[in-house]
PyMOL commands that place a pseudoatom at each C-alpha (Angstrom):
pseudoatom trace, name=CA, resn=MET, resi=1, chain=A, elem=C, hetatm=0, pos=[117.659, 134.471, 80.870]
pseudoatom trace, name=CA, resn=ARG, resi=2, chain=A, elem=C, hetatm=0, pos=[114.798, 133.861, 78.579]
pseudoatom trace, name=CA, resn=SER, resi=3, chain=A, elem=C, hetatm=0, pos=[117.124, 131.692, 76.447]
pseudoatom trace, name=CA, resn=ASN, resi=4, chain=A, elem=C, hetatm=0, pos=[117.762, 129.363, 79.442]
pseudoatom trace, name=CA, resn=LEU, resi=5, chain=A, elem=C, hetatm=0, pos=[114.112, 129.137, 80.476]
pseudoatom trace, name=CA, resn=LEU, resi=6, chain=A, elem=C, hetatm=0, pos=[113.891, 125.639, 79.091]
pseudoatom trace, name=CA, resn=LYS, resi=7, chain=A, elem=C, hetatm=0, pos=[117.121, 124.685, 80.928]
pseudoatom trace, name=CA, resn=TYR, resi=8, chain=A, elem=C, hetatm=0, pos=[115.363, 125.653, 84.365]
pseudoatom trace, name=CA, resn=LYS, resi=9, chain=A, elem=C, hetatm=0, pos=[112.011, 123.944, 83.720]
pseudoatom trace, name=CA, resn=GLY, resi=10, chain=A, elem=C, hetatm=0, pos=[110.604, 122.257, 86.783]
pseudoatom trace, name=CA, resn=ILE, resi=11, chain=A, elem=C, hetatm=0, pos=[113.242, 123.999, 88.873]
pseudoatom trace, name=CA, resn=HIS, resi=12, chain=A, elem=C, hetatm=0, pos=[111.836, 126.019, 91.731]
pseudoatom trace, name=CA, resn=PRO, resi=13, chain=A, elem=C, hetatm=0, pos=[111.924, 129.828, 90.559]
pseudoatom trace, name=CA, resn=GLY, resi=14, chain=A, elem=C, hetatm=0, pos=[113.350, 130.836, 94.155]
pseudoatom trace, name=CA, resn=ILE, resi=15, chain=A, elem=C, hetatm=0, pos=[116.569, 128.779, 93.276]
pseudoatom trace, name=CA, resn=ILE, resi=16, chain=A, elem=C, hetatm=0, pos=[116.852, 130.285, 90.185]
pseudoatom trace, name=CA, resn=LEU, resi=17, chain=A, elem=C, hetatm=0, pos=[116.671, 133.839, 92.009]
pseudoatom trace, name=CA, resn=GLU, resi=18, chain=A, elem=C, hetatm=0, pos=[119.097, 132.591, 94.422]
pseudoatom trace, name=CA, resn=ARG, resi=19, chain=A, elem=C, hetatm=0, pos=[121.784, 132.047, 91.981]
pseudoatom trace, name=CA, resn=GLU, resi=20, chain=A, elem=C, hetatm=0, pos=[120.916, 135.323, 90.041]
pseudoatom trace, name=CA, resn=LEU, resi=21, chain=A, elem=C, hetatm=0, pos=[121.293, 137.409, 93.083]
pseudoatom trace, name=CA, resn=GLU, resi=22, chain=A, elem=C, hetatm=0, pos=[124.740, 135.540, 93.973]
pseudoatom trace, name=CA, resn=LYS, resi=23, chain=A, elem=C, hetatm=0, pos=[126.080, 135.955, 90.258]
pseudoatom trace, name=CA, resn=ARG, resi=24, chain=A, elem=C, hetatm=0, pos=[125.359, 139.655, 90.711]
pseudoatom trace, name=CA, resn=SER, resi=25, chain=A, elem=C, hetatm=0, pos=[126.799, 139.870, 94.108]
pseudoatom trace, name=CA, resn=ILE, resi=26, chain=A, elem=C, hetatm=0, pos=[123.314, 141.273, 95.607]
pseudoatom trace, name=CA, resn=LYS, resi=27, chain=A, elem=C, hetatm=0, pos=[122.444, 140.556, 99.311]
pseudoatom trace, name=CA, resn=GLN, resi=28, chain=A, elem=C, hetatm=0, pos=[118.981, 139.180, 99.755]
pseudoatom trace, name=CA, resn=ARG, resi=29, chain=A, elem=C, hetatm=0, pos=[117.841, 141.436, 102.493]
pseudoatom trace, name=CA, resn=PRO, resi=30, chain=A, elem=C, hetatm=0, pos=[118.518, 144.799, 101.016]
pseudoatom trace, name=CA, resn=PHE, resi=31, chain=A, elem=C, hetatm=0, pos=[117.099, 143.283, 97.779]
pseudoatom trace, name=CA, resn=ALA, resi=32, chain=A, elem=C, hetatm=0, pos=[114.101, 142.279, 99.462]
pseudoatom trace, name=CA, resn=LEU, resi=33, chain=A, elem=C, hetatm=0, pos=[113.710, 145.687, 101.155]
pseudoatom trace, name=CA, resn=SER, resi=34, chain=A, elem=C, hetatm=0, pos=[114.239, 147.458, 97.752]
pseudoatom trace, name=CA, resn=ILE, resi=35, chain=A, elem=C, hetatm=0, pos=[111.288, 145.806, 96.175]
pseudoatom trace, name=CA, resn=SER, resi=36, chain=A, elem=C, hetatm=0, pos=[109.133, 146.141, 99.102]
pseudoatom trace, name=CA, resn=GLU, resi=37, chain=A, elem=C, hetatm=0, pos=[108.997, 142.658, 100.055]
pseudoatom trace, name=CA, resn=LEU, resi=38, chain=A, elem=C, hetatm=0, pos=[109.746, 141.252, 103.561]
pseudoatom trace, name=CA, resn=PRO, resi=39, chain=A, elem=C, hetatm=0, pos=[113.126, 139.643, 103.945]
pseudoatom trace, name=CA, resn=GLN, resi=40, chain=A, elem=C, hetatm=0, pos=[111.478, 136.680, 105.328]
pseudoatom trace, name=CA, resn=THR, resi=41, chain=A, elem=C, hetatm=0, pos=[109.302, 135.898, 102.369]
pseudoatom trace, name=CA, resn=LEU, resi=42, chain=A, elem=C, hetatm=0, pos=[112.236, 136.422, 99.996]
pseudoatom trace, name=CA, resn=ASN, resi=43, chain=A, elem=C, hetatm=0, pos=[114.056, 134.101, 102.016]
pseudoatom trace, name=CA, resn=ALA, resi=44, chain=A, elem=C, hetatm=0, pos=[111.376, 131.428, 102.158]
pseudoatom trace, name=CA, resn=ILE, resi=45, chain=A, elem=C, hetatm=0, pos=[110.977, 132.040, 98.202]
pseudoatom trace, name=CA, resn=THR, resi=46, chain=A, elem=C, hetatm=0, pos=[114.725, 131.404, 97.516]
pseudoatom trace, name=CA, resn=LYS, resi=47, chain=A, elem=C, hetatm=0, pos=[114.708, 128.093, 99.946]
pseudoatom trace, name=CA, resn=GLY, resi=48, chain=A, elem=C, hetatm=0, pos=[111.933, 126.804, 97.716]
pseudoatom trace, name=CA, resn=LYS, resi=49, chain=A, elem=C, hetatm=0, pos=[109.599, 126.572, 100.770]
pseudoatom trace, name=CA, resn=ARG, resi=50, chain=A, elem=C, hetatm=0, pos=[107.039, 129.190, 99.105]
pseudoatom trace, name=CA, resn=ARG, resi=51, chain=A, elem=C, hetatm=0, pos=[105.621, 129.899, 95.681]
pseudoatom trace, name=CA, resn=MET, resi=52, chain=A, elem=C, hetatm=0, pos=[106.489, 133.122, 93.641]
pseudoatom trace, name=CA, resn=ASN, resi=53, chain=A, elem=C, hetatm=0, pos=[103.523, 135.056, 92.986]
pseudoatom trace, name=CA, resn=THR, resi=54, chain=A, elem=C, hetatm=0, pos=[103.088, 137.236, 90.113]
pseudoatom trace, name=CA, resn=ALA, resi=55, chain=A, elem=C, hetatm=0, pos=[103.210, 140.328, 91.807]
pseudoatom trace, name=CA, resn=CYS, resi=56, chain=A, elem=C, hetatm=0, pos=[106.636, 139.378, 93.336]
pseudoatom trace, name=CA, resn=ALA, resi=57, chain=A, elem=C, hetatm=0, pos=[107.791, 137.855, 90.263]
pseudoatom trace, name=CA, resn=LEU, resi=58, chain=A, elem=C, hetatm=0, pos=[106.997, 141.164, 88.271]
pseudoatom trace, name=CA, resn=LYS, resi=59, chain=A, elem=C, hetatm=0, pos=[108.928, 143.303, 91.133]
pseudoatom trace, name=CA, resn=VAL, resi=60, chain=A, elem=C, hetatm=0, pos=[111.854, 140.913, 91.165]
pseudoatom trace, name=CA, resn=GLU, resi=61, chain=A, elem=C, hetatm=0, pos=[112.211, 140.987, 87.165]
pseudoatom trace, name=CA, resn=LYS, resi=62, chain=A, elem=C, hetatm=0, pos=[111.913, 144.795, 86.976]
pseudoatom trace, name=CA, resn=ALA, resi=63, chain=A, elem=C, hetatm=0, pos=[114.546, 145.413, 89.548]
pseudoatom trace, name=CA, resn=LEU, resi=64, chain=A, elem=C, hetatm=0, pos=[116.970, 142.627, 87.885]
pseudoatom trace, name=CA, resn=ARG, resi=65, chain=A, elem=C, hetatm=0, pos=[116.151, 143.979, 84.442]
pseudoatom trace, name=CA, resn=LEU, resi=66, chain=A, elem=C, hetatm=0, pos=[114.902, 140.923, 83.405]
pseudoatom trace, name=CA, resn=LYS, resi=67, chain=A, elem=C, hetatm=0, pos=[112.167, 139.942, 80.749]
pseudoatom trace, name=CA, resn=GLU, resi=68, chain=A, elem=C, hetatm=0, pos=[108.666, 140.341, 82.066]
pseudoatom trace, name=CA, resn=GLY, resi=69, chain=A, elem=C, hetatm=0, pos=[107.187, 137.043, 82.921]
pseudoatom trace, name=CA, resn=THR, resi=70, chain=A, elem=C, hetatm=0, pos=[110.360, 135.253, 83.446]
pseudoatom trace, name=CA, resn=PHE, resi=71, chain=A, elem=C, hetatm=0, pos=[109.881, 134.118, 86.920]
pseudoatom trace, name=CA, resn=VAL, resi=72, chain=A, elem=C, hetatm=0, pos=[105.898, 133.661, 86.460]
pseudoatom trace, name=CA, resn=LEU, resi=73, chain=A, elem=C, hetatm=0, pos=[106.720, 130.821, 83.661]
pseudoatom trace, name=CA, resn=LEU, resi=74, chain=A, elem=C, hetatm=0, pos=[109.294, 129.292, 85.750]
pseudoatom trace, name=CA, resn=GLN, resi=75, chain=A, elem=C, hetatm=0, pos=[106.617, 129.105, 88.684]
pseudoatom trace, name=CA, resn=ALA, resi=76, chain=A, elem=C, hetatm=0, pos=[104.033, 127.689, 86.262]
pseudoatom trace, name=CA, resn=TYR, resi=77, chain=A, elem=C, hetatm=0, pos=[106.669, 125.113, 84.967]
pseudoatom trace, name=CA, resn=TYR, resi=78, chain=A, elem=C, hetatm=0, pos=[107.540, 124.090, 88.610]
pseudoatom trace, name=CA, resn=ASP, resi=79, chain=A, elem=C, hetatm=0, pos=[103.956, 123.665, 89.468]
pseudoatom trace, name=CA, resn=ILE, resi=80, chain=A, elem=C, hetatm=0, pos=[103.654, 121.531, 86.535]
pseudoatom trace, name=CA, resn=ALA, resi=81, chain=A, elem=C, hetatm=0, pos=[106.397, 119.253, 87.352]
pseudoatom trace, name=CA, resn=LEU, resi=82, chain=A, elem=C, hetatm=0, pos=[105.254, 119.143, 91.120]
pseudoatom trace, name=CA, resn=GLU, resi=83, chain=A, elem=C, hetatm=0, pos=[101.590, 117.975, 89.838]
pseudoatom trace, name=CA, resn=LYS, resi=84, chain=A, elem=C, hetatm=0, pos=[103.066, 115.428, 87.765]
pseudoatom trace, name=CA, resn=ARG, resi=85, chain=A, elem=C, hetatm=0, pos=[104.930, 113.937, 90.678]
pseudoatom trace, name=CA, resn=LYS, resi=86, chain=A, elem=C, hetatm=0, pos=[101.907, 113.928, 92.770]
pseudoatom trace, name=CA, resn=GLN, resi=87, chain=A, elem=C, hetatm=0, pos=[99.588, 112.111, 90.113]
pseudoatom trace, name=CA, resn=VAL, resi=88, chain=A, elem=C, hetatm=0, pos=[98.367, 108.852, 91.287]
pseudoatom trace, name=CA, resn=LYS, resi=89, chain=A, elem=C, hetatm=0, pos=[100.282, 105.745, 90.007]
pseudoatom trace, name=CA, resn=PRO, resi=90, chain=A, elem=C, hetatm=0, pos=[97.817, 102.908, 88.487]
pseudoatom trace, name=CA, resn=SER, resi=91, chain=A, elem=C, hetatm=0, pos=[96.593, 100.580, 91.124]
pseudoatom trace, name=CA, resn=PRO, resi=92, chain=A, elem=C, hetatm=0, pos=[94.104, 97.844, 91.503]
pseudoatom trace, name=CA, resn=ASP, resi=93, chain=A, elem=C, hetatm=0, pos=[90.476, 98.436, 92.339]
pseudoatom trace, name=CA, resn=PHE, resi=94, chain=A, elem=C, hetatm=0, pos=[90.657, 98.679, 96.165]
pseudoatom trace, name=CA, resn=LYS, resi=95, chain=A, elem=C, hetatm=0, pos=[86.863, 98.001, 96.338]
pseudoatom trace, name=CA, resn=LYS, resi=96, chain=A, elem=C, hetatm=0, pos=[87.629, 94.457, 95.058]
pseudoatom trace, name=CA, resn=LEU, resi=97, chain=A, elem=C, hetatm=0, pos=[90.256, 93.972, 97.917]
pseudoatom trace, name=CA, resn=ARG, resi=98, chain=A, elem=C, hetatm=0, pos=[89.467, 93.348, 101.458]
pseudoatom trace, name=CA, resn=LYS, resi=99, chain=A, elem=C, hetatm=0, pos=[91.675, 95.337, 103.794]
pseudoatom trace, name=CA, resn=VAL, resi=100, chain=A, elem=C, hetatm=0, pos=[92.399, 92.078, 105.778]
pseudoatom trace, name=CA, resn=LEU, resi=101, chain=A, elem=C, hetatm=0, pos=[94.745, 91.054, 102.867]
pseudoatom trace, name=CA, resn=PHE, resi=102, chain=A, elem=C, hetatm=0, pos=[96.988, 94.058, 103.577]
pseudoatom trace, name=CA, resn=TRP, resi=103, chain=A, elem=C, hetatm=0, pos=[96.746, 94.207, 107.459]
pseudoatom trace, name=CA, resn=ASP, resi=104, chain=A, elem=C, hetatm=0, pos=[100.304, 94.686, 108.013]
pseudoatom trace, name=CA, resn=THR, resi=105, chain=A, elem=C, hetatm=0, pos=[100.742, 97.525, 105.828]
pseudoatom trace, name=CA, resn=ASP, resi=106, chain=A, elem=C, hetatm=0, pos=[99.268, 100.792, 104.340]
pseudoatom trace, name=CA, resn=ILE, resi=107, chain=A, elem=C, hetatm=0, pos=[97.607, 100.066, 101.268]
pseudoatom trace, name=CA, resn=ASN, resi=108, chain=A, elem=C, hetatm=0, pos=[97.874, 103.445, 99.857]
pseudoatom trace, name=CA, resn=LYS, resi=109, chain=A, elem=C, hetatm=0, pos=[101.821, 103.421, 100.373]
pseudoatom trace, name=CA, resn=VAL, resi=110, chain=A, elem=C, hetatm=0, pos=[102.114, 100.188, 98.207]
pseudoatom trace, name=CA, resn=ASP, resi=111, chain=A, elem=C, hetatm=0, pos=[104.154, 100.282, 95.146]
pseudoatom trace, name=CA, resn=TRP, resi=112, chain=A, elem=C, hetatm=0, pos=[102.112, 98.132, 93.131]
pseudoatom trace, name=CA, resn=GLN, resi=113, chain=A, elem=C, hetatm=0, pos=[104.672, 97.985, 90.324]
pseudoatom trace, name=CA, resn=LYS, resi=114, chain=A, elem=C, hetatm=0, pos=[107.742, 97.098, 92.549]
pseudoatom trace, name=CA, resn=GLN, resi=115, chain=A, elem=C, hetatm=0, pos=[106.116, 95.105, 94.809]
pseudoatom trace, name=CA, resn=GLY, resi=116, chain=A, elem=C, hetatm=0, pos=[103.961, 93.227, 92.512]
pseudoatom trace, name=CA, resn=ALA, resi=117, chain=A, elem=C, hetatm=0, pos=[105.339, 89.717, 93.223]
pseudoatom trace, name=CA, resn=SER, resi=118, chain=A, elem=C, hetatm=0, pos=[104.691, 90.127, 96.594]
pseudoatom trace, name=CA, resn=VAL, resi=119, chain=A, elem=C, hetatm=0, pos=[101.176, 91.303, 96.147]
pseudoatom trace, name=CA, resn=ILE, resi=120, chain=A, elem=C, hetatm=0, pos=[100.403, 88.517, 93.712]
pseudoatom trace, name=CA, resn=LYS, resi=121, chain=A, elem=C, hetatm=0, pos=[101.763, 85.848, 96.003]
pseudoatom trace, name=CA, resn=ARG, resi=122, chain=A, elem=C, hetatm=0, pos=[99.795, 87.284, 99.136]
pseudoatom trace, name=CA, resn=VAL, resi=123, chain=A, elem=C, hetatm=0, pos=[96.346, 87.582, 97.252]
pseudoatom trace, name=CA, resn=PHE, resi=124, chain=A, elem=C, hetatm=0, pos=[96.751, 84.084, 95.566]
pseudoatom trace, name=CA, resn=GLU, resi=125, chain=A, elem=C, hetatm=0, pos=[97.341, 82.673, 99.143]
pseudoatom trace, name=CA, resn=ARG, resi=126, chain=A, elem=C, hetatm=0, pos=[94.927, 84.361, 101.180]
pseudoatom trace, name=CA, resn=GLY, resi=127, chain=A, elem=C, hetatm=0, pos=[92.812, 85.983, 98.579]
pseudoatom trace, name=CA, resn=ASN, resi=128, chain=A, elem=C, hetatm=0, pos=[89.141, 84.852, 97.428]
pseudoatom trace, name=CA, resn=GLU, resi=129, chain=A, elem=C, hetatm=0, pos=[88.023, 84.632, 93.831]
pseudoatom trace, name=CA, resn=ALA, resi=130, chain=A, elem=C, hetatm=0, pos=[87.019, 88.182, 93.186]
pseudoatom trace, name=CA, resn=GLU, resi=131, chain=A, elem=C, hetatm=0, pos=[90.303, 89.362, 94.567]
pseudoatom trace, name=CA, resn=LYS, resi=132, chain=A, elem=C, hetatm=0, pos=[92.333, 86.995, 92.481]
pseudoatom trace, name=CA, resn=GLU, resi=133, chain=A, elem=C, hetatm=0, pos=[90.548, 88.169, 89.386]
pseudoatom trace, name=CA, resn=GLU, resi=134, chain=A, elem=C, hetatm=0, pos=[91.137, 91.835, 90.374]
pseudoatom trace, name=CA, resn=ILE, resi=135, chain=A, elem=C, hetatm=0, pos=[94.976, 91.165, 90.479]
pseudoatom trace, name=CA, resn=THR, resi=136, chain=A, elem=C, hetatm=0, pos=[94.883, 89.216, 87.650]
pseudoatom trace, name=CA, resn=ARG, resi=137, chain=A, elem=C, hetatm=0, pos=[93.173, 91.924, 85.457]
pseudoatom trace, name=CA, resn=PHE, resi=138, chain=A, elem=C, hetatm=0, pos=[95.646, 94.641, 87.297]
pseudoatom trace, name=CA, resn=TYR, resi=139, chain=A, elem=C, hetatm=0, pos=[98.777, 92.628, 86.314]
pseudoatom trace, name=CA, resn=GLY, resi=140, chain=A, elem=C, hetatm=0, pos=[97.987, 90.432, 83.417]
pseudoatom trace, name=CA, resn=LYS, resi=141, chain=A, elem=C, hetatm=0, pos=[97.677, 86.673, 83.235]
pseudoatom trace, name=CA, resn=ARG, resi=142, chain=A, elem=C, hetatm=0, pos=[101.154, 86.172, 81.949]
pseudoatom trace, name=CA, resn=LYS, resi=143, chain=A, elem=C, hetatm=0, pos=[102.838, 88.167, 84.872]
pseudoatom trace, name=CA, resn=VAL, resi=144, chain=A, elem=C, hetatm=0, pos=[100.581, 86.528, 87.617]
pseudoatom trace, name=CA, resn=ASN, resi=145, chain=A, elem=C, hetatm=0, pos=[101.353, 82.936, 86.007]
pseudoatom trace, name=CA, resn=ALA, resi=146, chain=A, elem=C, hetatm=0, pos=[105.096, 83.664, 86.030]
pseudoatom trace, name=CA, resn=VAL, resi=147, chain=A, elem=C, hetatm=0, pos=[105.024, 84.933, 89.679]
pseudoatom trace, name=CA, resn=LEU, resi=148, chain=A, elem=C, hetatm=0, pos=[103.228, 81.680, 90.816]
pseudoatom trace, name=CA, resn=LYS, resi=149, chain=A, elem=C, hetatm=0, pos=[105.313, 79.629, 88.968]
pseudoatom trace, name=CA, resn=THR, resi=150, chain=A, elem=C, hetatm=0, pos=[108.645, 80.900, 90.496]
pseudoatom trace, name=CA, resn=SER, resi=151, chain=A, elem=C, hetatm=0, pos=[107.056, 81.263, 94.169]
pseudoatom trace, name=CA, resn=GLY, resi=152, chain=A, elem=C, hetatm=0, pos=[105.843, 77.792, 94.238]
pseudoatom trace, name=CA, resn=THR, resi=153, chain=A, elem=C, hetatm=0, pos=[102.367, 78.525, 94.630]
pseudoatom trace, name=CA, resn=GLN, resi=154, chain=A, elem=C, hetatm=0, pos=[99.918, 76.557, 92.556]
pseudoatom trace, name=CA, resn=PRO, resi=155, chain=A, elem=C, hetatm=0, pos=[98.301, 78.287, 89.661]
pseudoatom trace, name=CA, resn=MET, resi=156, chain=A, elem=C, hetatm=0, pos=[94.710, 77.973, 89.320]
pseudoatom trace, name=CA, resn=LYS, resi=157, chain=A, elem=C, hetatm=0, pos=[93.153, 75.994, 86.689]
pseudoatom trace, name=CA, resn=LEU, resi=158, chain=A, elem=C, hetatm=0, pos=[91.703, 78.950, 85.302]
pseudoatom trace, name=CA, resn=TYR, resi=159, chain=A, elem=C, hetatm=0, pos=[95.264, 80.550, 84.934]
pseudoatom trace, name=CA, resn=GLN, resi=160, chain=A, elem=C, hetatm=0, pos=[97.148, 77.295, 83.844]
pseudoatom trace, name=CA, resn=ASN, resi=161, chain=A, elem=C, hetatm=0, pos=[98.092, 77.442, 79.941]
pseudoatom trace, name=CA, resn=VAL, resi=162, chain=A, elem=C, hetatm=0, pos=[97.137, 80.782, 79.241]
pseudoatom trace, name=CA, resn=PRO, resi=163, chain=A, elem=C, hetatm=0, pos=[98.435, 81.987, 75.876]
pseudoatom trace, name=CA, resn=LYS, resi=164, chain=A, elem=C, hetatm=0, pos=[101.326, 84.744, 76.005]
pseudoatom trace, name=CA, resn=ASN, resi=165, chain=A, elem=C, hetatm=0, pos=[99.749, 88.455, 75.807]
for i in range(1, 165): cmd.bond("trace and resi %d" % i, "trace and resi %d" % (i + 1))
show_as sticks, trace
zoom trace
């Protein structure tokens, strides 16, 4: 299984355990009881709803005769993948944007890249100078001018004739 470790990187270790038990035709409940774990605990792990702690991982590895540390490493890889997904995507400085501009939406749920054109249009139609400068800093003059040209919104003098980045 160690040779397949990289193949399973980022997958919850419980899912791998469930596959391994199925492959060996081992039922979850008797297996859980044989390693002194509650069947509910093992079930939550195999469904990906609970972490596999080190103590449980060692018991599972010993019972299945797997190399020590396999499930601990899988859990670590899964935790890393989970954390990477949680990391915040870049966004403009909210301190420089009034909440009134985004009155109809939750500003924390805005996908600043996918909805960039809409954000630029809204800020340039309703925003003040500081807000326009922040959006220009975040998206870049080139993108702001391109969006403003296609939307029919008049680019400001400050943003006209800007050399391409």
